[in-house]
N, C-alpha and C positions, 0 to 999 in steps of 0.2 A: 795550335788548335787541337783539342782532344777528340779522338775518334775511338769507337769501340768496334771490335770484331769478335763475333760469337762463333766458335768452332766446336764441332762435335769431337769428343775425345774417347779413347778406348783404353781405360785403365785395366791392369791385370787384377787377379783376385786379391792380392795383398794390398794393392793401391785402392781398390774398391772398399776394403775393410777400413783403411785409413781415412778415406773420404767420409764414410758413414760415421766413424768415431768423431770426426771433426764436426759434421753436421749436428750430431747429438750434443757435443760439448757447447757449440755455439748457441743452440736452442736452450740448453740448460742455463747457460750463463746469462742470456737475455732475460729469461724468466726470473732467475735469482736476483739480478740487479733491479728489475722492474718491481718485484715484490719488496725489495729492500727500500727502494725509493718511495713506494706507496706507504710503507710502514713509517718511515722517517717523516714523511710529509704529515701524516696523521698525528704524530707525536709533537713535532717541532714546528709544523706549518711552514717548513722551508724545503725547497727543492734541492736535492743533492746535486753536486757537479761532477764533471768528468774526472777530476783529481781523486775524489773519494772512491769512484768506481775502479780506478787503477789500483789503489791500495787494497781494495776488496779482493782483486784477483791475486795479488801477492800473498795475502793472508790465507786465501783458500788453498793455494798450492801447498802450504805448509801443513794443512790438516790431513790426517791420515785417511779420513773418509772421502776426501776429494782428491786423493793422489792420482786418480785416473786422468785428471786434467793435464798432467804433465806428458801424457802420451801423444798429445796433439801440439801443433805449432802454436806459439803464444800470440803471434800477431793477429790472427782472426778474432781471438777473444778481446784483444785491445780494440779492434775495429768495432766489435759489438758495443763496447762502452761508448765509443764515439757516436755510433748510430743511434743509440738510445738517448744520448744527450741531445742530439739533433732532433729526435722525435719529440722530446719534451719541449724544446724551444719552439718547434712548429705548433705544438698544442697550445701554448700560451700566446704565440705571436701571430697566428693565422687561423684558418678555418679547418685545419687538420684535426682529426679526432684524437682521443687519448690513446697512447700506446697499448697494445693488447698482448696478452700472454700467447705464446706460440705452442700449438698443439703438436704432439708427436705424430698423430695420424694425418692431420690436414695441412700443416704449415709447409711452406715451400722449403725445400732442402737446398741451401746454398751457404757459401761463406766467401769472404774476400780477404786477400792477403797482398802485401806489397813487398815482402822481404824475400830476397834470394831467388827472384824469378829469372830464369834463363830460357831462351828460345833458340833452338838449333834445327832449322828446316821444319820438318813435321813432327818435332818433339819439343816438349817444354818441361822445365824442371821447377818443382816447388819443394820447400823444406819438409822433411819427414815423409815425403811421398816418393820422390825420385823423378826420373824421366818418364813422361807419359806421352803416348802416341796421339797425334792429332790427325783429323781427317784431311786437313789441308794446311798449307803454310800460312803464316801471318801476313795479312794483306798490306799493312801499313808499316812504314819505316819511321823510326823516331825513338823517343825515350819511353820505355815501358813503365807505366805508372802503377798499375795493379792488375790482378787477375781475379775474376769471380768464378769459382767452381760451383756448378749447380747440377741438379738431377731433375729431369722432367717426370711427370706422372707416369710416363711409359717406361721409366727406369733407364733412360738414356742420359749420359753424362755430357756436359758442355763446359767449355772454358771461355769466358768473355774477357778479352784483353783490352785494357784502356791504354791508348798510346798517344803521347803528346807529339804531334807531327808538325812539320813546318807548314806555314800557310801556303796552300796550293791554289793558284788562280787559274781557272779554266780559261781557255782562249775566248776572248769576248766575241759575241755575235751581235747582229743588229736586229734579229727578229723579236717580235713581241707577240703574245698570244692571250686570248681570253678563254676561260674554261667555264662551261656551264655544267654543273654536276647534276645527275639525274638518276632515275631508277630504271626506265626503259633502256636507256644507254647509260653506262657509268659516267661518261664524260663526253661532251660535245665541244669541239674547239672552234675558234673563230675562223680557222682555215677550212672549215666544213667537214672535218673528220669526226666520225661517230665511233667512239670506242665502246665496244659491247660490255654489257653487265654480265659477268660470268655466273653470278648467283651460286657461289660456292657452297653456302649452307643449304640452299634449296635443293641443289643437285644431290646431296647426300642425306637429306632430311628423312626420307622414307627408310633408308638403311639404318639411320640413327635411331628412329622410333622403334624399329624391330629389336635392335640390340638393347635399347633401354628397357623395353618390356621384359626381355629375357632377364635383365639384371634385377628388375623388380620382383620377378618370380623367384630368383635365387635368394633375394633378401627375405621374402616371405617364408621360404623353406628354412632358412637359418633361424628366423624368429620362432618358427613353429617348434624347432628342436632345441631351442635355447642355446644355440651355438654362437661363439664369438665370430665376427666376420673375418678376423685375421686367420682363423682356423679353417674357414670354408674355401677350399681351393677352387671350386666351381664358381663361387661368387667373385673371387679375386681375378680369375681368368676372364670372366665376363666384364668386370669393371675395366680391365685393361683394354678390352675390345672397344668399349664405349669411348674411353679416353683417346684411343688411337684415331677414331673417326674425328673427334674434335681437333686433335692435333693435325690431321690431314687437311681439314677445312682451314685451320689457321695458317698452315704452311703454304697452301695454294693461294690463299688471299694475299698473304704477305709477299709472296714471290711476284704476283701480278702487280701489286702496288709499288714495289721497289723498282721493277723494270719500267713501269709507266712513268713514275716520278723521275727516274734517272734520265729517261729519253727526253721528257719535257724540259728538264733543267739543262740538259746538254744542248738542245736545239734552240733555246730561247733566252734572251737577256732579260726581258720583262715578262712576268707571268701575272695575269689579273684573274682573281677569283672572287666569288661572293663570300662574305663573312656570315656563313650559315649558323643558325642556332640549332645545332643537332640535338641538344638536350631537350629543347622544347618540341622539336619535330617528332621525336620518338614517343611522345605522350599520345600521339595519334595511334590507337591500338590497331587500326587497320593497316598501317604502314610501318609500324615499329620494327617488325621482324625484317622487312625488306631494307629499311634504313640501316639497321644494325649490320645486315649482311654486306652492304656495299662499303661500310667503314670509311665514310668521308673524313671523319676526324683524323684517322690514322694517315690517310692520303695527304691531308693538309699539313700534318706534322712532318711527314717525310719531305714534302715540298719545301717547308720552312727551313729545315736544317741543311738540305742539299743546296738551296739557294745561298745560304750563308757560306757553305763550303766553296761553292763555285763562283762566288761574288756576283750572283744574279739578284734581281729585285723581284720580290713577291709583293703584289699590291692587292689588298683586300678592300672591296667596295662595300658600301652600306647594304645590309641585308634587305632593306626596304626599297632599294633602288628598283624602279619598275622596268627591268630589263626585257621582260616578255611583252610589254605593252607599247614600247617605243619602236617606231620604224627606223631601222639602221640606215636607211637610204636618205630620208628627209628629216628625221628627228621628230616626227609628229607622234603624239601620244594618242593611241587609238582606243584607250580604255581597257579595263580589266577583262581577261579572257579565262573561260573555264579550262580546266586541265585537259578535257577531252578534245579541245581545239588544237590540232597539231600544225595546221597551216592556216594562214590568213592573208588577206590582201589589204594593204594600206588604203584608207579612204581618202588620203590626201594626194599621194603620188601614184597609186595603183600598183605598187611593187608587191609581188607575191612572195611571202616569207615562209620558210620552215621555222616553226616556233623556236626550236632549240638553237639552231645555227644563228638566227637573228639575235637571240638573247646573249649568246657568247660574243658576238660582234659588239653588242652594246656594252657588255662587261669590259671588253678590251678598250673601247672608246672612252668609257667613264674612268677606267683605271689610268689610262695615259693622260687624260685631262687633269687628273689630280697631281701628276708629277711634272707637268709641263712648266 
């Protein structure tokens, strides 16, 4: 089973320069190959293949004007050719869009290599860079497949290691659980637990608005004096402040989701959830920001792969199943209820229900009935 571990790294000045050179060469080579493929397709009406891209790199290195390509490791550039080939296949075989050129200003800085990687405690080695310090030791044991070096918009460096590990089966448990995802509470379980919605974006929204307004003013000043944004130190400082707030929101939310999904998959063998249409739900302009803030899709994604890791079962029930309308005690459907009704009493058996807890119990019951 392949697992990835992303670790912050601390390169020295020489290593930073080498990383930046590689980022630039990878971006250049992607754009060069993409332009070449587009030109060839217009002339011959044929899509080039990976073998042609490999010969392109060999010929480029021999040209004096591209001699600087020799300053970086060759493997990341070979990986670019493979990635572009895959991107073209996805374009013609699926709903993915056509590959785009990568901008020096706005594209993500990263490259992947699989050659000569070594790890020793909190250091790792890559060709033409040397030993780089890591913030922590590698979490997984197994065969090291590749490493992706990246730089965030806040200029922090990271290494993401892909490790082929042995299948690890978590000790089986007998518990099952139903989860009802919401906005007032992030998640309500069939055991009656209500997990609060931390509202990470909302909590920093005012601060973000203030900093974004400052950034807009810096932009106006730069335009007024006809200055390039790269030369405006005040603009760049303010841009980093805005990016850091976004990064903090992302990190807080991701930490919360990982801890919750890990706990749920550790404690339960069968996990039942609704198959929500999040894409359709965010079209509601009144709730779109709140739905994006809770990040249900990411939570379900984490549950999915962690269930696979730990040999748990994730059951998705139909999104149109009336979990809020059915009495979990007697099974009577009491009809549709408005969202402001948080408690109701069954007209058949007289049981008083908390709307969300009742829904999560019904989700669990429906999920278990489908696998019985």
